[in-house]
C-alpha positions as CSV (number, residue, x, y, z in Angstrom):
1,M,-18.2,8.2,-5.0
2,L,-15.6,9.2,-2.4
3,T,-17.4,11.4,0.3
4,S,-14.7,11.5,3.0
5,L,-10.9,12.4,3.2
6,L,-10.3,9.6,5.4
7,D,-11.5,7.1,2.5
8,N,-7.4,6.3,1.8
9,D,-5.4,3.8,3.1
10,F,-3.5,4.7,6.4
11,Y,-0.2,4.5,4.9
12,K,-0.7,7.2,3.3
13,I,-1.5,9.6,6.1
14,T,1.5,8.3,8.1
15,M,4.1,9.3,4.8
16,Q,2.3,12.5,4.0
17,N,3.1,13.3,8.0
18,A,6.5,12.2,7.1
19,V,7.3,13.6,4.1
20,I,6.0,17.1,5.6
21,K,8.5,16.6,8.5
22,R,11.3,15.4,6.4
23,F,10.8,16.6,2.6
24,P,8.8,19.7,2.6
25,Y,9.9,21.2,-0.8
26,A,10.1,18.0,-2.6
27,H,7.8,17.1,-5.7
28,A,6.2,14.0,-7.3
29,R,5.3,12.7,-10.4
30,Y,3.0,9.8,-10.8
31,A,1.2,8.0,-13.4
32,F,-1.2,5.3,-13.9
33,I,0.3,1.6,-15.1
34,N,-2.6,-0.7,-17.0
35,R,-1.0,-3.9,-16.5
36,G,-3.9,-5.5,-17.6
37,E,-4.0,-3.8,-20.5
38,H,-8.0,-3.0,-20.0
39,A,-9.9,-1.4,-22.6
40,F,-11.8,1.6,-21.4
41,P,-14.9,2.4,-22.5
42,E,-15.9,5.6,-24.3
43,G,-16.8,8.6,-21.8
44,F,-14.6,6.8,-19.1
45,G,-11.9,9.6,-18.9
46,E,-14.7,12.3,-18.9
47,A,-16.3,10.3,-16.1
48,L,-13.8,10.1,-13.9
49,R,-12.2,13.9,-14.4
50,G,-15.9,15.1,-13.2
51,E,-15.0,12.5,-9.9
52,V,-11.7,14.0,-9.6
53,D,-13.1,17.5,-10.0
54,R,-15.9,16.5,-7.2
55,M,-12.9,15.4,-4.6
56,A,-12.0,19.1,-4.1
57,T,-15.0,19.5,-1.6
58,L,-13.7,16.9,0.6
59,R,-12.3,18.3,3.7
60,L,-11.5,16.4,7.2
61,S,-14.5,16.9,9.6
62,D,-14.2,17.8,13.5
63,E,-15.1,14.3,14.1
64,E,-12.7,12.8,11.9
65,K,-9.9,14.6,13.2
66,R,-10.9,13.9,17.3
67,Y,-10.9,10.4,16.0
68,L,-7.5,10.6,14.6
69,Q,-6.0,12.5,17.9
70,T,-7.7,9.6,19.7
71,T,-6.6,6.7,17.5
72,C,-3.2,8.0,16.5
73,P,-0.8,10.0,18.9
74,Y,1.8,9.7,17.0
75,L,0.5,12.1,14.6
76,D,1.2,15.5,16.0
77,P,-1.4,18.2,16.9
78,T,0.1,20.3,13.9
79,Y,-0.1,17.5,11.2
80,L,-3.8,17.4,12.4
81,D,-4.2,20.7,11.8
82,F,-2.4,20.5,8.4
83,L,-4.7,17.7,7.5
84,A,-8.0,20.0,8.6
85,G,-7.1,22.3,6.5
86,F,-6.2,20.3,3.5
87,R,-8.2,20.3,-0.1
88,Y,-7.6,18.2,-3.0
89,D,-6.1,20.6,-5.9
90,P,-7.6,18.4,-9.1
91,S,-5.1,20.8,-11.5
92,E,-2.6,18.7,-10.2
93,V,-4.3,15.5,-12.2
94,T,-4.3,14.9,-15.7
95,I,-6.5,12.6,-17.2
96,E,-6.7,11.8,-21.2
97,Q,-8.4,8.9,-22.9
98,Q,-7.5,8.0,-26.9
99,G,-10.0,5.4,-27.9
100,S,-10.1,3.1,-25.4
101,E,-7.0,4.0,-23.7
102,L,-6.5,5.9,-20.5
103,S,-3.4,8.1,-19.1
104,V,-4.1,9.6,-15.8
105,V,-1.1,11.5,-14.7
106,M,-0.2,13.5,-11.2
107,E,2.2,16.2,-10.4
108,G,2.8,18.6,-7.8
109,P,4.3,19.0,-4.0
110,W,5.2,15.4,-3.1
111,Y,3.3,16.4,0.8
112,R,0.1,16.9,-1.4
113,T,0.1,14.7,-4.8
114,I,1.0,11.7,-2.2
115,L,-2.6,11.2,-1.2
116,W,-4.2,11.0,-4.7
117,E,-3.1,7.0,-5.7
118,V,-5.6,5.1,-3.6
119,P,-8.8,6.8,-4.0
120,L,-7.8,7.4,-7.7
121,M,-7.5,3.6,-8.1
122,A,-10.4,3.3,-5.9
123,L,-12.4,5.3,-8.3
124,I,-11.1,4.0,-11.3
125,S,-12.1,0.1,-10.2
126,E,-15.6,1.1,-9.3
127,L,-16.1,3.2,-12.5
128,W,-14.8,0.2,-14.9
129,Y,-17.4,-1.9,-13.4
130,Q,-20.1,1.0,-13.3
131,L,-19.7,2.1,-17.4
132,R,-19.8,-1.2,-18.1
133,G,-23.1,-2.1,-16.7
134,V,-21.9,-4.6,-13.9
135,S,-23.8,-4.3,-10.8
136,V,-24.5,-6.1,-7.5
137,S,-27.6,-7.9,-6.8
138,E,-29.5,-8.3,-3.6
139,D,-28.4,-11.9,-4.1
140,D,-24.6,-11.1,-4.6
141,E,-24.6,-9.0,-1.6
142,A,-25.7,-11.9,0.4
143,L,-23.2,-14.0,-0.9
144,I,-20.3,-11.5,-0.5
145,E,-21.1,-11.7,3.5
146,Q,-21.0,-15.4,3.2
147,R,-17.7,-15.5,1.4
148,T,-16.1,-13.1,3.9
149,R,-18.0,-14.7,6.9
150,E,-16.4,-18.3,5.7
151,K,-13.1,-16.9,5.1
152,I,-12.1,-14.8,8.3
153,E,-13.9,-17.9,10.3
154,L,-11.5,-20.2,8.9
155,Y,-8.8,-17.8,9.3
156,R,-9.9,-17.9,13.0
157,Q,-9.5,-21.2,13.5
158,H,-6.4,-21.2,12.8
159,G,-5.2,-18.6,15.1
160,L,-4.2,-16.1,12.4
161,K,-4.2,-12.5,12.6
162,I,-6.1,-10.9,9.2
163,A,-6.2,-7.0,8.3
164,E,-8.3,-5.8,5.4
165,F,-6.2,-4.3,2.6
166,G,-8.4,-3.9,-0.3
167,T,-9.2,-0.1,-0.8
168,R,-7.3,0.2,-4.4
169,R,-8.8,-2.2,-6.3
170,R,-12.2,-2.6,-4.7
171,F,-15.8,-3.3,-6.5
172,S,-17.4,-0.3,-5.2
173,F,-17.0,1.1,-1.6
174,A,-20.6,0.0,-0.7
175,V,-19.0,-3.6,-1.2
176,H,-16.2,-2.3,0.6
177,D,-18.2,-1.1,3.5
178,R,-20.0,-4.7,3.5
179,V,-17.0,-6.5,3.6
180,V,-15.2,-4.7,6.8
181,K,-18.4,-5.0,8.6
182,A,-18.7,-8.6,8.1
183,L,-15.2,-8.9,9.5
184,R,-15.8,-7.1,12.5
185,H,-18.8,-8.8,13.3
186,Y,-17.4,-12.6,12.6
187,G,-14.0,-12.0,13.0
188,G,-13.5,-11.5,16.9
189,E,-9.7,-11.5,17.5
190,A,-8.9,-12.8,13.6
191,F,-9.8,-9.5,12.6
192,S,-7.1,-7.0,13.5
193,G,-8.2,-4.0,11.1
194,T,-8.1,-2.2,8.3
195,S,-6.0,-0.1,5.6
196,N,-8.9,2.6,4.6
197,V,-9.0,4.9,7.6
198,L,-12.8,5.7,7.2
199,L,-14.1,2.2,7.5
200,A,-11.9,1.8,10.6
201,M,-13.5,4.7,12.0
202,R,-17.1,3.8,10.6
203,H,-16.6,-0.1,12.1
204,G,-14.1,0.8,15.4
205,V,-11.3,-1.2,14.4
206,K,-7.6,-0.4,13.7
207,P,-6.6,1.8,11.2
208,I,-3.2,-0.5,10.1
209,G,-0.4,0.9,7.8
210,T,3.1,2.0,7.8
211,H,4.9,3.3,4.5
212,A,5.0,2.2,0.6
213,H,7.4,1.5,-2.0
214,E,7.0,5.2,-2.9
215,W,8.9,6.4,0.1
216,F,12.1,4.1,-0.5
217,M,11.9,5.1,-4.3
218,F,12.2,8.7,-3.5
219,H,15.1,8.1,-1.2
220,G,16.8,6.3,-3.8
221,A,16.3,9.7,-6.1
222,R,17.2,11.6,-3.4
223,F,20.3,9.8,-2.1
224,G,21.2,7.0,-4.5
225,F,20.6,3.4,-4.3
226,K,23.3,2.4,-2.4
227,M,21.9,4.5,0.9
228,A,18.2,4.5,0.0
229,N,17.1,1.4,2.2
230,S,19.0,2.8,5.2
231,L,18.1,6.1,5.0
232,A,14.8,5.5,4.4
233,L,14.7,3.5,7.7
234,E,16.7,6.0,9.5
235,H,14.0,8.9,8.4
236,W,11.0,6.8,9.7
237,V,12.7,6.1,12.8
238,D,13.2,9.5,13.3
239,V,9.8,11.0,12.9
240,Y,8.1,8.1,14.6
241,R,10.1,7.1,17.4
242,G,9.5,3.8,17.7
243,D,5.6,3.6,16.7
244,L,4.7,2.4,13.2
245,G,7.7,-0.3,13.1
246,I,6.7,-2.9,10.0
247,A,9.4,-2.1,7.1
248,L,8.9,-2.8,3.7
249,T,11.5,-4.6,2.3
250,D,11.0,-5.5,-2.2
251,T,11.3,-1.7,-3.3
252,F,15.1,-2.5,-4.2
253,T,14.5,-6.5,-4.0
254,T,14.7,-8.3,-0.5
255,R,18.5,-9.3,-1.0
256,A,19.5,-5.7,-1.0
257,F,17.0,-4.8,1.6
258,F,18.7,-7.1,4.1
259,E,22.3,-6.1,3.2
260,S,21.0,-2.5,5.7
261,F,19.0,-4.0,7.4
262,D,20.9,-4.3,10.1
263,K,21.1,-5.3,14.0
264,K,20.3,-1.9,14.7
265,F,17.2,-1.4,12.3
266,A,16.0,-5.2,13.0
267,K,16.0,-4.8,16.7
268,L,14.1,-1.2,16.2
269,F,11.5,-2.7,14.3
270,D,9.3,-4.9,15.3
271,G,8.8,-7.1,11.7
272,V,8.5,-6.8,8.1
273,R,6.1,-6.8,5.0
274,H,6.6,-9.6,2.1
275,D,5.0,-8.0,-0.8
276,S,6.2,-10.3,-3.9
277,G,8.1,-13.1,-4.5
278,D,7.3,-16.6,-3.3
279,P,6.5,-16.1,0.6
280,I,8.0,-19.3,1.7
281,E,11.4,-18.1,0.6
282,F,11.1,-15.0,1.8
283,A,9.9,-16.4,5.3
284,D,13.0,-18.5,5.2
285,A,15.4,-15.9,4.3
286,T,14.1,-13.5,7.2
287,I,14.2,-15.9,10.0
288,A,17.6,-16.7,8.9
289,H,18.1,-13.1,8.9
290,Y,17.4,-12.5,12.5
291,Q,19.0,-15.4,13.7
292,R,22.4,-14.5,12.3
293,L,22.0,-11.3,13.8
294,G,20.8,-13.1,17.3
295,I,17.3,-11.8,17.5
296,N,14.6,-14.8,18.4
297,P,12.6,-14.8,15.1
298,L,9.6,-15.1,17.2
299,S,10.0,-11.8,18.7
300,K,9.3,-10.4,15.3
301,T,6.4,-10.2,12.9
302,I,5.9,-11.0,9.1
303,I,3.2,-9.1,7.2
304,F,2.7,-11.3,4.3
305,S,0.3,-9.0,1.8
306,D,0.9,-10.0,-2.2
307,A,-2.1,-11.2,-3.2
308,L,-3.2,-13.5,-0.5
309,T,-6.1,-16.4,-1.0
310,P,-6.7,-19.1,2.0
311,E,-5.2,-22.0,0.3
312,K,-2.0,-19.2,0.2
313,V,-2.2,-18.0,3.8
314,E,-2.8,-21.8,4.9
315,R,0.6,-22.9,3.1
316,I,2.7,-20.0,5.3
317,R,1.0,-20.4,8.1
318,A,2.0,-24.5,7.9
319,F,6.0,-23.3,7.3
320,C,5.9,-20.0,9.9
321,Q,4.1,-21.5,12.6
322,G,6.4,-21.5,16.0
323,R,9.4,-20.1,14.1
324,I,8.5,-16.7,13.8
325,G,5.7,-14.3,13.7
326,M,2.9,-13.8,10.9
327,A,-0.1,-11.7,10.3
328,F,-1.1,-11.0,6.9
329,G,-3.5,-8.2,4.8
330,I,-5.7,-8.9,2.6
331,G,-7.0,-6.9,0.1
332,T,-8.6,-8.1,-3.4
333,N,-9.6,-11.5,-2.5
334,F,-11.6,-9.6,0.2
335,T,-13.4,-6.4,-1.4
336,N,-13.6,-7.7,-5.0
337,D,-14.5,-11.2,-4.8
338,I,-18.2,-11.3,-6.2
339,G,-17.9,-13.2,-9.4
340,V,-16.0,-10.5,-11.5
341,A,-12.7,-10.4,-12.7
342,P,-10.6,-7.5,-10.6
343,M,-8.6,-5.1,-12.3
344,N,-4.5,-5.2,-13.0
345,M,-3.6,-1.6,-12.2
346,V,-1.0,0.1,-10.0
347,I,-0.3,4.0,-9.7
348,K,3.2,4.8,-9.0
349,M,5.8,7.8,-8.8
350,V,7.8,7.3,-12.0
351,E,9.7,11.0,-11.2
352,A,10.6,12.9,-8.1
353,R,12.4,16.2,-8.1
354,P,14.1,16.6,-4.2
355,E,14.7,20.0,-3.2
356,G,17.7,21.8,-5.1
357,Q,18.1,19.4,-8.3
358,G,16.2,18.8,-11.4
359,W,13.7,15.7,-12.2
360,L,14.9,12.3,-12.0
361,P,13.6,9.0,-12.7
362,V,12.3,6.7,-9.8
363,V,12.4,3.2,-10.0
364,K,11.4,-0.2,-8.2
365,L,13.0,-3.5,-8.6
366,S,10.7,-6.4,-7.3
367,D,11.3,-9.4,-6.1
368,V,9.4,-10.4,-9.2
369,P,11.2,-8.9,-12.2
370,T,7.7,-8.0,-14.4
371,K,6.3,-6.1,-11.4
372,N,9.6,-3.3,-11.7
373,T,8.3,-0.3,-12.6
374,G,10.6,3.0,-13.8
375,D,12.8,4.4,-16.7
376,P,14.6,1.2,-18.2
377,E,18.0,2.5,-18.0
378,M,17.7,3.8,-14.5
379,I,16.5,0.2,-13.9
380,A,20.0,-1.4,-15.2
381,L,21.9,1.7,-13.3
382,A,20.3,0.3,-10.4
383,K,20.6,-3.4,-10.9
384,R,24.9,-2.5,-11.7
385,I,24.9,0.0,-8.2
386,L,23.3,-3.0,-6.3
387,S,25.1,-5.6,-8.0
388,L,21.9,-6.9,-9.1
389,G,22.7,-8.0,-12.8
390,G,22.3,-11.0,-14.9
391,K,22.5,-14.6,-12.7
392,E,22.3,-12.7,-9.0
393,D,18.9,-12.0,-10.3
394,E,18.0,-15.6,-9.8
395,S,20.1,-15.5,-6.8
396,P,18.5,-16.5,-3.4
397,L,16.9,-13.3,-0.9
398,I,19.8,-13.5,1.0
């Protein structure tokens, strides 16, 4: 099912480079979280094991390396040489199935295990449909292209910028490829690129991405929750020197993030990404934050990326138009909109072992409490340290 090392989201590449530069001795442990409580069919774990084992044969081709050299000049030659020699190690992945329950755990050096999350989720999603006999007919393929065209043409009419972010919960690679092809063909200037590096290369569009929650989660374990946001941002700037300037806000709630996102960072970063909670409240809080710092919000951009649909995008556009720059990253609504229910699952870092330390639980405190992940005691500790307990959980973002 996976034929290229670049069939992955771009932020995994950019974070891997940063981890190698800043934390080469750190270890990490990730786990599959079955939010939808899906019942996996008999033999699913065995089939997934086979696909994971086959990933050991993937390697960066010379053509792919040249593509990264040309397209991503901020990825230096030493990293690209490392990536050319990188091979997945399937022994880092433990897969167990008990009845209809699936357990998947990844453990090893962080600079290696960081690449597992996205392709594993794509494999789980595609196998989920395949082993249950759900397939795409020729009529379905035509419908996929039609729906994709209608969506991107609607966004184009409103003058919006749309990126495709749907690798992790796609119906299949074939559907994903067809969607990006249609977006490229019909989207014009409205289609800004895709998070999938292989498909960006294949279809001649920009690979999109910066960092994910795990970057901040690790910093929380390594440096403490009070310093996590500011040091995560500082280390990102140290590595990329102004490139890849969109900051993710909600690892320890957006309110805590804005307390660290001072004038220095607000000027250095091109904008922020919204990934949980009410997008209108977030936009309002972000605009107010920039204004308090004396920064024109129209010089900055919010990337909205939380379960977007055309209706949700229109509501956001109406609120943000003329007030702050905006762009949108749309995932499952593009790559798994064929009339079947997409899976509700994630793979998250659950523990980290910074250099010279033991294993520590990591946590994510989303703007939506039901999306919190991590050890309950550590979540409670983080809330106390960040003053997020009790009624404060219901207070405005700022």
